[in-house]
N, C-alpha and C positions, 0 to 999 in steps of 0.2 A: 662321449658319443653325442650327447645333446649339444655340448659346446661346439663340436665340429659341425653339426648341422646348422647351428645358428650362424657360425662364421661363414659357412658355405652359402647360406641364404643371403647373408649380407653382401658377400662377394658377387652373387648373382644379381642382387638388386643394383649394386654399383655398376655392373656390366650392362644391365638393362637400361639404366639411366644414361650411361655413356652412349649406348646404341641409339636411344631416342634422341639424345642431344645431337649426335652426328646426323641422324635422319632429318631432324628439323633444320639443322644448318644447311644440309644439302638442298632441302626443299626451298629454303629461303634464298640460297645462292642461285638455284635454278630459276626461281621466280624472278629474281632481280635481272638475271641474264635475259629471260624471256621478255620482260618489260623493256629492257635496254635494246634488244633486237627490234621489237615492235616500234619503239621510239625512233630508232635509226631508219626503219623502213619509211616512216612518215616525216623524216627530217625535212624533206623538200616542201612538205605541206605546212610545216610549223615554222612560223616566222615570229620570233619573240619581239621583233621591233614593231610589230603591229599593235602591241599593247601599249596604251598611253600611260602617261605619268600617273593619272588617276587610278589606273589598275594596280600599279605597283604600290601606291599609297594605301589602297584598299587591302592589298596583301599584307602590308606592314601592320595595318590595323587588326586584321584577322589574326596575325601572329601574336600581337599583344593580348588580344581577347583570349586566345588559346592558353597563353602563359598564365594569365590571371585565373582562368577557369580551372587550371590544374590544381589550384589551391583547394578546390572541392575534393579532390582525391586525398589530399592530406587531412582534411577535416573528417572524411569518412574513416580513414585509418585511425585517427585519434578516437573516434567514437568506438571503434572495435577494441582499441587498447583500454579505454575506460570500461568497456563491457567486461574485459578480462581482469580488471582490478588495478590497472596502472593509472595513476593520476598525473597529469602533466598539462601544460598550457598549449593553446593553439599555436603560439609562436614557435614553440619547440617542435611541434609536429610538422609545421610548414617548413621549418629550417631543415630538419632531418630528411623529410620526404623530397624536398626540392633539391637538396645538395646531392642526393643519391640517384635522382631520377635519370640523369644523363647516362648512368652506367648501364641502362637497359639496351643501349646501342652496341654494347660489347657482345661478342659471340657468346651464345648459350642462353641469352634472354633471362638470366636470373641474377645478374650481378647487382642490380639495384636492390633486390630483396636481401642479398648478402650484405650490401652496404648498410641498409637500414637495420639489419640484425646486429651488425658490429657497433653502429653508433648508438643503438638502443641499449645494448649491453654495457657500453661505456658510460651510459647515463644511469646505470644501476637498475635497469629493467630486466627482469628475468628472461633467460634465453627461451624458455618454453612459452612464456607469455607472448614474446615477439613472434615466435614460430607459429603459434596458434592464430595470432592476429593476421599473419601472412596467409595462412590457410583460409581464414574467414574472408579476407579481402579477395583472394583469387576466386573463391567459390561465389561470393556475392557479385563480383564484377562479371563473372561468366554467366551467372543467372540473369543479372540485369541486362547484359548485352543480348542474351537469347530472347528476351521479351521483345526486342526491336524487330525480331523476325516476323512479328505480326504485320509490320508495315510492308513487307515484301510478299505477302500472301496474294496480292493481285497477279503475281507471276503465275500462280497455280489456279487462282479463281478470278479470271479477268472480268467476269460479269459483276463482281462486287467493286464498287467505287473505292478509290484510295481514301477518300474522306471518311467512309464508314470504318475502314480499317484503322484510321487514325483515332476515331472516336473510341473504337474497341480497345486500342492500345492505352488510351488515357484511363479508361475504366479498369483495365487490368492493373495498371500502376497504382491507382487508388485502392483497389482491392488488396493488392499485395502489401502496400504500406499499412493498411488497416489491420490485416492479419498479423503482420510482423510486430506491430505495436501491441496488440492485445494478447497474442499467444507466444511470441518469442521474447522480444525485449525492445523497449523504446529506442535504445541506442542502435539496434540493428535497423530499425525503421529509418532513423536519421542517416545512417551510413548508406542505406539503400537509396534514399532521396538524393543525397549528394552524388551518388554514382549516376542516377538517372539524369540529374541536371548536367553533369559533366558530359555524358554521352550524347545528350540532346544538343548541347552547345557544339560538340564536335561534329555531329551530323549536320547541324544547321550551317556550320562554317563550310563544309564540303559543298552543300547545296548552294550556298552563297557564292562560292568560287565558280561553280558551273553557271550560275545566273549572271555573275559579273562578266565572265568570259564570252558567253554566247547569248544571253538574254532570253526572253520568252519565246523568240522565234524558234529556238532549238530546244530549250528546256521548258516543256509544258508545265504550267503551274499546277495542274491536276496530278502531276507525277512527282512533285517535290518530296512528298512523304516516302514515296517508293525509293527515290534516290538516297534520301537520308537513312532509311532502314537498311538499304544495301550496303552503305558505307559502314554502319555499325556491325552488320553481320560479317563483313570482310575483316573489320578490326578484331572481332571476336575470334575468328579463325586464326588470325595472326597472333593473337594473345595466347591461344592454347597450343600453338605449334612450338614444340620444344626446339631450342637452338636457333630460333629466328630472331635476330636482334631487332626488338621493337616491331616485329612483324614485317620488316622490310622485305619487299618482294612478294610475300604471301598476300598481304592486303591488296596490293595493286593487281595481282593476278586474279584474285577472286572478284574484284570489282569489274575488271574487264569481262570476265565470264558472265557476270550477272547483268551488266548494263549495256554490253555491246549490241544486244538486239534493239536497244532504245536510242543509243547515240553512236555516231561514227567513232571508230577506235582512235582516230587521230585527235579528235576533240577530247575524248576521255583521257588519253595519255597526257595531254597538256594540263587538264584539270588535276590529274593525279600528281603530276610533277609539282604544281603549285601547292597542292594539298600537303605533300610531303615536306615542302619548304616551310609551310605554316606550322606543321607539327614539330619538326626538328628545331626550327628557330624558336618556336613557342616554348619548347622544353628548356632552351637556353634562357629565355626570358624568365621562366619559372625558377631556374637556377639562380639568376641574378636577384630575383625577389627574395628567395630563400637566404641567399648569402647576406642580404641586408638586414635580415631578422637578427635580433639579439640572441644570445646563447643562454637562455634560462634553463636551469636544470629541472627535471620533473620532481614533483613532490615524492615523498617516500612511498614505496609501493604498498598498496593496500592489500588486504587479504583477497586472494583470488576467488572470484565468484563463479567461474565456469571451468 
């Protein structure tokens, strides 16, 4: 009887996961169609030939910056593995993380985690250690991304300047880092810091794209923190949406909803198109960097600490 109940619960869990995956895939697909339709509506207003060579060179530079910044995600993952008792090198972590990262564009938005799990097990790291590292990573990324919502509070409290919210954001980051170091574990603090740095660079790249395309006449400098925070909040929603490959469609839809009161949709859509080019091609750059790393094997697995 107990065995039947357990099997039944497992089957229900599998069905629920499949349902969530399908829902997420449909949402992502719908969001992509929505963005495509809106982009088509503004096609007559969008002339890519208006962008000079310097603009495309800048986009290429942004792509390389994003690719290099992605190494921070690998370093954070390494810290979590070390926390769980697995000893290995930076090069190994960068290679595994970068080689599997492109799989996030496959349907279901989990294939990169599965790839890391397989490569880690092939390197004699315990399956449960890898699984727990993934859980830690997702939880920490989601928590870190949620802190960026502080930057978009001027939407709700317009009387408070964005600079004050930015100062509050920095104070919260310092407070969380201190608490995690003293009461959780130093390695958690470092993983948190690497995540903050990666998300900060990602948000700054989006803001830089807006500023590159339209300048201060359209993008007011006082609202740059607001734009950056909105980008990370949209990224977070794309991250937690099951079945959305790399948040495609979801991220763009959320940004349109958040920032359309501040910028014309036609301008936002062009910026989103360039932003997606930067992130996708940046992941390719990260893959190339990872593929150039040597293939060192991790040290023997230490006794698990958590």
